[in-house]
Residue, then its C-alpha position, 0 to 999 in steps of 0.5 A: m542526570v535524566s538525559k544521560r540515563t535516557s541516552q544510555v537506555v536509547g543507545s542500548f536499544s539501538g546497539g550504538a550503531g548510529k542512524v540508519p540511512p533513509h530507505k524503503h522496503c520492498r512490498i513483497c519480500h520487505e528487503a531494504i531498497s532505494i528511497k527513489a525506487e518506484p514501484r516499491v519493489c526490489k529487482d528480484p524477478a519473483c517480486l516483480e512478477k508478484h507485483e505485476q500480478d497484484e496490480k492486475n488483481q487490483k484492476t480486476v477488483r476495481i472493475a468488479m466493484f463498479i459493475f456491482f455498484g451499477l447493478f444496484a444503482i441503475p435500477y434505483l435511478l430508473t425508478l427514481v426517474m420514473n417516479i419524477v416523470g410519471 
């Protein structure tokens, strides 16, 4: 009885349409795309352009983080070496 009622409730939520085939969603516009799509964007030129710009921004931020880390790490390491040596 419980399982029959549960299946009725679940069926009402899904609309009785059945299973959705496996897919991914575009990272930009969230449209359904093929599961084999790599990179995870649709073929829309606006999405491809936005994805390329996002990749460039990520690369720039990554480089800036290494520079920022170096600005603090190098003086610390130099003082540490000077204390050990001298």
